[in-house]
Biopython code that builds the backbone (N, CA, C, O; Angstrom):
import numpy as np
from Bio.PDB.StructureBuilder import StructureBuilder

atoms = [
    (1, "UNK", "N", (-31.144, 31.968, -5.954)),
    (1, "UNK", "CA", (-30.367, 32.113, -4.752)),
    (1, "UNK", "C", (-28.887, 32.132, -5.117)),
    (1, "UNK", "O", (-28.404, 31.245, -5.820)),
    (2, "UNK", "N", (-28.199, 33.105, -4.658)),
    (2, "UNK", "CA", (-26.774, 33.242, -4.933)),
    (2, "UNK", "C", (-25.985, 32.425, -3.917)),
    (2, "UNK", "O", (-26.180, 32.573, -2.710)),
    (3, "UNK", "N", (-25.091, 31.561, -4.405)),
    (3, "UNK", "CA", (-24.233, 30.740, -3.548)),
    (3, "UNK", "C", (-22.790, 30.956, -3.972)),
    (3, "UNK", "O", (-22.521, 31.342, -5.110)),
    (4, "UNK", "N", (-21.871, 30.708, -3.065)),
    (4, "UNK", "CA", (-20.451, 30.897, -3.323)),
    (4, "UNK", "C", (-19.765, 29.531, -3.388)),
    (4, "UNK", "O", (-20.033, 28.660, -2.561)),
    (5, "UNK", "N", (-18.883, 29.347, -4.367)),
    (5, "UNK", "CA", (-18.101, 28.116, -4.465)),
    (5, "UNK", "C", (-17.043, 28.163, -3.366)),
    (5, "UNK", "O", (-16.336, 29.159, -3.209)),
    (6, "UNK", "N", (-16.945, 27.069, -2.608)),
    (6, "UNK", "CA", (-16.000, 27.040, -1.493)),
    (6, "UNK", "C", (-15.137, 25.779, -1.566)),
    (6, "UNK", "O", (-15.527, 24.794, -2.192)),
    (7, "UNK", "N", (-13.970, 25.809, -0.929)),
    (7, "UNK", "CA", (-13.108, 24.624, -0.946)),
    (7, "UNK", "C", (-13.679, 23.524, -0.053)),
    (7, "UNK", "O", (-14.145, 23.787, 1.055)),
    (8, "UNK", "N", (-13.636, 22.297, -0.551)),
    (8, "UNK", "CA", (-14.038, 21.117, 0.219)),
    (8, "UNK", "C", (-12.934, 20.091, 0.006)),
    (8, "UNK", "O", (-12.904, 19.413, -1.022)),
    (9, "UNK", "N", (-12.033, 19.974, 0.967)),
    (9, "UNK", "CA", (-10.871, 19.105, 0.796)),
    (9, "UNK", "C", (-10.033, 19.612, -0.361)),
    (9, "UNK", "O", (-9.683, 20.791, -0.411)),
    (10, "UNK", "N", (-9.706, 18.711, -1.304)),
    (10, "UNK", "CA", (-8.940, 19.095, -2.494)),
    (10, "UNK", "C", (-9.851, 19.510, -3.645)),
    (10, "UNK", "O", (-9.374, 19.796, -4.743)),
    (11, "UNK", "N", (-11.148, 19.545, -3.401)),
    (11, "UNK", "CA", (-12.125, 19.886, -4.438)),
    (11, "UNK", "C", (-12.778, 21.219, -4.116)),
    (11, "UNK", "O", (-12.371, 21.927, -3.194)),
    (12, "UNK", "N", (-13.785, 21.539, -4.886)),
    (12, "UNK", "CA", (-14.582, 22.736, -4.647)),
    (12, "UNK", "C", (-16.041, 22.323, -4.672)),
    (12, "UNK", "O", (-16.401, 21.358, -5.347)),
    (13, "UNK", "N", (-16.881, 23.037, -3.949)),
    (13, "UNK", "CA", (-18.283, 22.669, -3.899)),
    (13, "UNK", "C", (-19.166, 23.845, -3.557)),
    (13, "UNK", "O", (-18.704, 24.957, -3.302)),
    (14, "UNK", "N", (-20.455, 23.559, -3.562)),
    (14, "UNK", "CA", (-21.474, 24.545, -3.217)),
    (14, "UNK", "C", (-22.302, 23.944, -2.096)),
    (14, "UNK", "O", (-22.773, 22.812, -2.212)),
    (15, "UNK", "N", (-22.483, 24.679, -1.025)),
    (15, "UNK", "CA", (-23.307, 24.202, 0.076)),
    (15, "UNK", "C", (-24.775, 24.425, -0.276)),
    (15, "UNK", "O", (-25.158, 25.492, -0.754)),
    (16, "UNK", "N", (-25.585, 23.402, -0.031)),
    (16, "UNK", "CA", (-27.011, 23.466, -0.350)),
    (16, "UNK", "C", (-27.770, 23.741, 0.947)),
    (16, "UNK", "O", (-27.564, 23.043, 1.940)),
    (17, "UNK", "N", (-28.645, 24.749, 0.951)),
    (17, "UNK", "CA", (-29.386, 25.092, 2.162)),
    (17, "UNK", "C", (-30.215, 23.914, 2.697)),
    (17, "UNK", "O", (-30.763, 23.121, 1.931)),
    (18, "UNK", "N", (-30.289, 23.827, 4.018)),
    (18, "UNK", "CA", (-30.977, 22.731, 4.693)),
    (18, "UNK", "C", (-32.434, 22.604, 4.251)),
    (18, "UNK", "O", (-32.920, 21.491, 4.051)),
    (19, "UNK", "N", (-33.137, 23.732, 4.096)),
    (19, "UNK", "CA", (-34.550, 23.661, 3.716)),
    (19, "UNK", "C", (-34.737, 23.046, 2.335)),
    (19, "UNK", "O", (-35.719, 22.341, 2.102)),
    (20, "UNK", "N", (-33.812, 23.304, 1.418)),
    (20, "UNK", "CA", (-33.891, 22.695, 0.087)),
    (20, "UNK", "C", (-33.669, 21.185, 0.180)),
    (20, "UNK", "O", (-34.373, 20.404, -0.460)),
    (21, "UNK", "N", (-32.692, 20.788, 0.978)),
    (21, "UNK", "CA", (-32.418, 19.359, 1.151)),
    (21, "UNK", "C", (-33.623, 18.653, 1.764)),
    (21, "UNK", "O", (-33.989, 17.559, 1.336)),
    (22, "UNK", "N", (-34.232, 19.274, 2.757)),
    (22, "UNK", "CA", (-35.402, 18.678, 3.403)),
    (22, "UNK", "C", (-36.567, 18.563, 2.434)),
    (22, "UNK", "O", (-37.277, 17.557, 2.430)),
    (23, "UNK", "N", (-36.768, 19.582, 1.615)),
    (23, "UNK", "CA", (-37.865, 19.558, 0.640)),
    (23, "UNK", "C", (-37.723, 18.378, -0.320)),
    (23, "UNK", "O", (-38.712, 17.738, -0.677)),
    (24, "UNK", "N", (-36.489, 18.096, -0.733)),
    (24, "UNK", "CA", (-36.233, 16.995, -1.667)),
    (24, "UNK", "C", (-35.913, 15.680, -0.955)),
    (24, "UNK", "O", (-35.591, 14.681, -1.597)),
    (25, "UNK", "N", (-36.004, 15.691, 0.376)),
    (25, "UNK", "CA", (-35.707, 14.506, 1.195)),
    (25, "UNK", "C", (-34.298, 13.979, 0.931)),
    (25, "UNK", "O", (-34.091, 12.776, 0.774)),
    (26, "UNK", "N", (-33.349, 14.885, 0.886)),
    (26, "UNK", "CA", (-31.948, 14.531, 0.675)),
    (26, "UNK", "C", (-31.178, 14.720, 1.970)),
    (26, "UNK", "O", (-31.492, 15.601, 2.771)),
    (27, "UNK", "N", (-30.172, 13.890, 2.166)),
    (27, "UNK", "CA", (-29.321, 13.988, 3.344)),
    (27, "UNK", "C", (-27.917, 13.553, 2.959)),
    (27, "UNK", "O", (-27.671, 13.184, 1.811)),
    (28, "UNK", "N", (-27.009, 13.595, 3.897)),
    (28, "UNK", "CA", (-25.646, 13.142, 3.641)),
    (28, "UNK", "C", (-25.707, 11.707, 3.120)),
    (28, "UNK", "O", (-26.349, 10.851, 3.729)),
    (29, "UNK", "N", (-25.050, 11.446, 2.008)),
    (29, "UNK", "CA", (-25.045, 10.115, 1.409)),
    (29, "UNK", "C", (-26.088, 9.923, 0.320)),
    (29, "UNK", "O", (-26.033, 8.940, -0.419)),
    (30, "UNK", "N", (-27.049, 10.856, 0.208)),
    (30, "UNK", "CA", (-28.046, 10.757, -0.866)),
    (30, "UNK", "C", (-27.354, 10.927, -2.208)),
    (30, "UNK", "O", (-26.367, 11.653, -2.327)),
    (31, "UNK", "N", (-27.887, 10.245, -3.215)),
    (31, "UNK", "CA", (-27.313, 10.360, -4.553)),
    (31, "UNK", "C", (-28.078, 11.408, -5.355)),
    (31, "UNK", "O", (-29.305, 11.483, -5.299)),
    (32, "UNK", "N", (-27.326, 12.210, -6.099)),
    (32, "UNK", "CA", (-27.916, 13.208, -6.985)),
    (32, "UNK", "C", (-27.273, 13.069, -8.355)),
    (32, "UNK", "O", (-26.159, 12.564, -8.489)),
    (33, "UNK", "N", (-27.989, 13.520, -9.360)),
    (33, "UNK", "CA", (-27.447, 13.525, -10.717)),
    (33, "UNK", "C", (-27.029, 14.954, -11.040)),
    (33, "UNK", "O", (-27.811, 15.891, -10.878)),
    (34, "UNK", "N", (-25.802, 15.111, -11.494)),
    (34, "UNK", "CA", (-25.269, 16.428, -11.839)),
    (34, "UNK", "C", (-24.997, 16.448, -13.339)),
    (34, "UNK", "O", (-24.274, 15.600, -13.862)),
    (35, "UNK", "N", (-25.588, 17.437, -14.029)),
    (35, "UNK", "CA", (-25.395, 17.558, -15.479)),
    (35, "UNK", "C", (-24.996, 18.984, -15.816)),
    (35, "UNK", "O", (-25.354, 19.937, -15.125)),
    (36, "UNK", "N", (-24.251, 19.096, -16.887)),
    (36, "UNK", "CA", (-23.826, 20.400, -17.385)),
    (36, "UNK", "C", (-24.638, 20.740, -18.627)),
    (36, "UNK", "O", (-24.663, 19.969, -19.586)),
    (37, "UNK", "N", (-25.295, 21.884, -18.612)),
    (37, "UNK", "CA", (-26.019, 22.391, -19.777)),
    (37, "UNK", "C", (-25.173, 23.529, -20.346)),
    (37, "UNK", "O", (-25.331, 24.692, -19.976)),
    (38, "UNK", "N", (-24.271, 23.159, -21.254)),
    (38, "UNK", "CA", (-23.331, 24.148, -21.802)),
    (38, "UNK", "C", (-24.040, 25.248, -22.581)),
    (38, "UNK", "O", (-23.632, 26.408, -22.522)),
    (39, "UNK", "N", (-25.095, 24.897, -23.308)),
    (39, "UNK", "CA", (-25.799, 25.890, -24.127)),
    (39, "UNK", "C", (-26.380, 27.008, -23.274)),
    (39, "UNK", "O", (-26.346, 28.176, -23.661)),
    (40, "UNK", "N", (-26.912, 26.646, -22.115)),
    (40, "UNK", "CA", (-27.533, 27.647, -21.242)),
    (40, "UNK", "C", (-26.602, 28.103, -20.127)),
    (40, "UNK", "O", (-26.966, 28.969, -19.331)),
    (41, "UNK", "N", (-25.391, 27.522, -20.063)),
    (41, "UNK", "CA", (-24.430, 27.911, -19.040)),
    (41, "UNK", "C", (-24.893, 27.572, -17.639)),
    (41, "UNK", "O", (-24.756, 28.377, -16.718)),
    (42, "UNK", "N", (-25.454, 26.351, -17.475)),
    (42, "UNK", "CA", (-26.012, 25.964, -16.181)),
    (42, "UNK", "C", (-25.498, 24.600, -15.742)),
    (42, "UNK", "O", (-25.200, 23.732, -16.562)),
    (43, "UNK", "N", (-25.403, 24.437, -14.452)),
    (43, "UNK", "CA", (-25.162, 23.133, -13.840)),
    (43, "UNK", "C", (-26.487, 22.725, -13.209)),
    (43, "UNK", "O", (-27.048, 23.466, -12.403)),
    (44, "UNK", "N", (-26.983, 21.557, -13.571)),
    (44, "UNK", "CA", (-28.264, 21.073, -13.070)),
    (44, "UNK", "C", (-28.020, 19.958, -12.060)),
    (44, "UNK", "O", (-27.246, 19.036, -12.318)),
    (45, "UNK", "N", (-28.673, 20.047, -10.927)),
    (45, "UNK", "CA", (-28.563, 19.022, -9.891)),
    (45, "UNK", "C", (-29.965, 18.507, -9.618)),
    (45, "UNK", "O", (-30.862, 19.283, -9.288)),
    (46, "UNK", "N", (-30.161, 17.185, -9.756)),
    (46, "UNK", "CA", (-31.464, 16.578, -9.525)),
    (46, "UNK", "C", (-31.332, 15.431, -8.544)),
    (46, "UNK", "O", (-30.340, 14.702, -8.546)),
    (47, "UNK", "N", (-32.348, 15.282, -7.703)),
    (47, "UNK", "CA", (-32.389, 14.129, -6.815)),
    (47, "UNK", "C", (-32.451, 12.877, -7.681)),
    (47, "UNK", "O", (-33.215, 12.818, -8.644)),
    (48, "UNK", "N", (-31.663, 11.898, -7.342)),
    (48, "UNK", "CA", (-31.611, 10.662, -8.118)),
    (48, "UNK", "C", (-32.818, 9.798, -7.787)),
    (48, "UNK", "O", (-33.189, 9.661, -6.621)),
    (49, "UNK", "N", (-33.426, 9.218, -8.804)),
    (49, "UNK", "CA", (-34.531, 8.291, -8.587)),
    (49, "UNK", "C", (-33.991, 6.872, -8.594)),
    (49, "UNK", "O", (-32.857, 6.635, -9.012)),
    (50, "UNK", "N", (-34.799, 5.931, -8.133)),
    (50, "UNK", "CA", (-34.379, 4.529, -8.146)),
    (50, "UNK", "C", (-34.113, 4.067, -9.567)),
    (50, "UNK", "O", (-33.210, 3.262, -9.798)),
    (51, "UNK", "N", (-34.886, 4.565, -10.522)),
    (51, "UNK", "CA", (-34.694, 4.185, -11.923)),
    (51, "UNK", "C", (-33.330, 4.641, -12.419)),
    (51, "UNK", "O", (-32.640, 3.899, -13.118)),
    (52, "UNK", "N", (-32.940, 5.864, -12.058)),
    (52, "UNK", "CA", (-31.635, 6.366, -12.483)),
    (52, "UNK", "C", (-30.517, 5.557, -11.843)),
    (52, "UNK", "O", (-29.516, 5.252, -12.491)),
    (53, "UNK", "N", (-30.687, 5.207, -10.563)),
    (53, "UNK", "CA", (-29.665, 4.434, -9.874)),
    (53, "UNK", "C", (-29.531, 3.042, -10.473)),
    (53, "UNK", "O", (-28.460, 2.438, -10.422)),
    (54, "UNK", "N", (-30.623, 2.533, -11.041)),
    (54, "UNK", "CA", (-30.590, 1.215, -11.674)),
    (54, "UNK", "C", (-30.008, 1.296, -13.082)),
    (54, "UNK", "O", (-29.807, 0.269, -13.730)),
    (55, "UNK", "N", (-29.736, 2.514, -13.559)),
    (55, "UNK", "CA", (-29.133, 2.690, -14.875)),
    (55, "UNK", "C", (-30.144, 2.757, -16.008)),
    (55, "UNK", "O", (-29.778, 2.583, -17.170)),
    (56, "UNK", "N", (-31.415, 3.007, -15.691)),
    (56, "UNK", "CA", (-32.433, 3.097, -16.730)),
    (56, "UNK", "C", (-32.428, 4.491, -17.346)),
    (56, "UNK", "O", (-32.242, 5.488, -16.649)),
    (57, "UNK", "N", (-32.633, 4.549, -18.642)),
    (57, "UNK", "CA", (-32.681, 5.804, -19.374)),
    (57, "UNK", "C", (-33.917, 6.605, -18.963)),
    (57, "UNK", "O", (-35.014, 6.055, -18.872)),
    (58, "UNK", "N", (-33.741, 7.885, -18.719)),
    (58, "UNK", "CA", (-34.835, 8.751, -18.271)),
    (58, "UNK", "C", (-35.996, 8.763, -19.271)),
    (58, "UNK", "O", (-37.157, 8.726, -18.863)),
    (59, "UNK", "N", (-35.699, 8.813, -20.565)),
    (59, "UNK", "CA", (-36.751, 8.825, -21.594)),
    (59, "UNK", "C", (-37.543, 7.523, -21.565)),
    (59, "UNK", "O", (-38.767, 7.541, -21.692)),
    (60, "UNK", "N", (-36.857, 6.395, -21.399)),
    (60, "UNK", "CA", (-37.529, 5.098, -21.325)),
    (60, "UNK", "C", (-38.473, 5.059, -20.121)),
    (60, "UNK", "O", (-39.618, 4.622, -20.241)),
    (61, "UNK", "N", (-37.997, 5.508, -18.979)),
    (61, "UNK", "CA", (-38.822, 5.519, -17.769)),
    (61, "UNK", "C", (-40.042, 6.403, -17.978)),
    (61, "UNK", "O", (-41.141, 6.054, -17.546)),
    (62, "UNK", "N", (-39.863, 7.536, -18.630)),
    (62, "UNK", "CA", (-40.971, 8.441, -18.910)),
    (62, "UNK", "C", (-42.012, 7.784, -19.817)),
    (62, "UNK", "O", (-43.213, 7.917, -19.586)),
    (63, "UNK", "N", (-41.553, 7.081, -20.841)),
    (63, "UNK", "CA", (-42.473, 6.409, -21.760)),
    (63, "UNK", "C", (-43.232, 5.286, -21.064)),
    (63, "UNK", "O", (-44.437, 5.132, -21.268)),
    (64, "UNK", "N", (-42.542, 4.505, -20.250)),
    (64, "UNK", "CA", (-43.203, 3.411, -19.524)),
    (64, "UNK", "C", (-44.224, 3.979, -18.539)),
    (64, "UNK", "O", (-45.317, 3.430, -18.400)),
    (65, "UNK", "N", (-43.883, 5.059, -17.862)),
    (65, "UNK", "CA", (-44.815, 5.687, -16.922)),
    (65, "UNK", "C", (-46.070, 6.172, -17.644)),
    (65, "UNK", "O", (-47.183, 5.991, -17.151)),
    (66, "UNK", "N", (-45.890, 6.783, -18.805)),
    (66, "UNK", "CA", (-47.031, 7.234, -19.600)),
    (66, "UNK", "C", (-47.909, 6.078, -20.045)),
    (66, "UNK", "O", (-49.135, 6.181, -20.031)),
    (67, "UNK", "N", (-47.280, 4.977, -20.439)),
    (67, "UNK", "CA", (-48.022, 3.784, -20.857)),
    (67, "UNK", "C", (-48.855, 3.250, -19.697)),
    (67, "UNK", "O", (-50.029, 2.922, -19.867)),
    (68, "UNK", "N", (-48.245, 3.165, -18.524)),
    (68, "UNK", "CA", (-48.946, 2.633, -17.357)),
    (68, "UNK", "C", (-50.114, 3.534, -16.973)),
    (68, "UNK", "O", (-51.191, 3.040, -16.641)),
    (69, "UNK", "N", (-49.913, 4.854, -17.013)),
    (69, "UNK", "CA", (-51.002, 5.778, -16.694)),
    (69, "UNK", "C", (-52.153, 5.621, -17.676)),
    (69, "UNK", "O", (-53.322, 5.638, -17.291)),
    (70, "UNK", "N", (-51.811, 5.470, -18.939)),
    (70, "UNK", "CA", (-52.845, 5.408, -19.971)),
    (70, "UNK", "C", (-53.564, 4.063, -20.000)),
    (70, "UNK", "O", (-54.791, 4.016, -20.091)),
    (71, "UNK", "N", (-52.808, 2.970, -19.923)),
    (71, "UNK", "CA", (-53.395, 1.646, -20.103)),
    (71, "UNK", "C", (-53.509, 0.828, -18.816)),
    (71, "UNK", "O", (-53.996, -0.302, -18.846)),
    (72, "UNK", "N", (-53.065, 1.387, -17.690)),
    (72, "UNK", "CA", (-53.106, 0.660, -16.422)),
    (72, "UNK", "C", (-54.482, 0.115, -16.062)),
    (72, "UNK", "O", (-54.596, -1.068, -15.741)),
    (73, "UNK", "N", (-55.539, 0.941, -16.103)),
    (73, "UNK", "CA", (-56.870, 0.436, -15.750)),
    (73, "UNK", "C", (-57.330, -0.713, -16.659)),
    (73, "UNK", "O", (-57.919, -1.682, -16.182)),
    (74, "UNK", "N", (-57.065, -0.607, -17.946)),
    (74, "UNK", "CA", (-57.460, -1.676, -18.875)),
    (74, "UNK", "C", (-56.677, -2.952, -18.587)),
    (74, "UNK", "O", (-57.242, -4.045, -18.638)),
    (75, "UNK", "N", (-55.405, -2.832, -18.291)),
    (75, "UNK", "CA", (-54.591, -4.009, -17.984)),
    (75, "UNK", "C", (-55.052, -4.672, -16.687)),
    (75, "UNK", "O", (-55.069, -5.899, -16.591)),
    (76, "UNK", "N", (-55.425, -3.870, -15.691)),
    (76, "UNK", "CA", (-55.935, -4.433, -14.431)),
    (76, "UNK", "C", (-57.249, -5.166, -14.666)),
    (76, "UNK", "O", (-57.476, -6.239, -14.107)),
    (77, "UNK", "N", (-58.118, -4.583, -15.496)),
    (77, "UNK", "CA", (-59.400, -5.225, -15.799)),
    (77, "UNK", "C", (-59.184, -6.547, -16.527)),
    (77, "UNK", "O", (-59.862, -7.531, -16.234)),
    (78, "UNK", "N", (-58.258, -6.578, -17.462)),
    (78, "UNK", "CA", (-57.956, -7.819, -18.182)),
    (78, "UNK", "C", (-57.372, -8.877, -17.252)),
    (78, "UNK", "O", (-57.646, -10.066, -17.417)),
    (79, "UNK", "N", (-56.583, -8.463, -16.291)),
    (79, "UNK", "CA", (-55.961, -9.415, -15.362)),
    (79, "UNK", "C", (-56.998, -10.097, -14.485)),
    (79, "UNK", "O", (-56.771, -11.215, -14.023)),
    (80, "UNK", "N", (-58.134, -9.444, -14.244)),
    (80, "UNK", "CA", (-59.188, -10.019, -13.403)),
    (80, "UNK", "C", (-60.034, -11.042, -14.146)),
    (80, "UNK", "O", (-60.754, -11.816, -13.516)),
    (81, "UNK", "N", (-59.962, -11.059, -15.481)),
    (81, "UNK", "CA", (-60.800, -11.972, -16.276)),
    (81, "UNK", "C", (-60.199, -13.334, -16.367)),
    (81, "UNK", "O", (-60.774, -14.221, -16.998)),
]
sb = StructureBuilder()
sb.init_structure("model")
sb.init_model(0)
sb.init_chain("A")
sb.init_seg("    ")
for serial, (resi, resn, name, xyz) in enumerate(atoms, 1):
    if name == "N":
        sb.init_residue(resn, " ", resi, " ")
    sb.init_atom(name, np.array(xyz, "f"), 0.0, 1.0, " ", f" {name:<3s}", serial, name[0])
structure = sb.get_structure()
């Protein structure tokens, strides 16, 4: 989707279509993570997760999630014993 950079106060910005915001459950005041991918010439915008807001490293969260998916049932079974 082609968007135009427009002035917003003393800054510049890009307006995000309402349907995209609704799909990601974002609204005014929602936090997003903005990163620059210089190699590919892209600006990446992602909805912020609670883990990111808490300052946790994305790779760490991914590894912990994988561990829980893999070993969660065994850990629950052990907790019942």
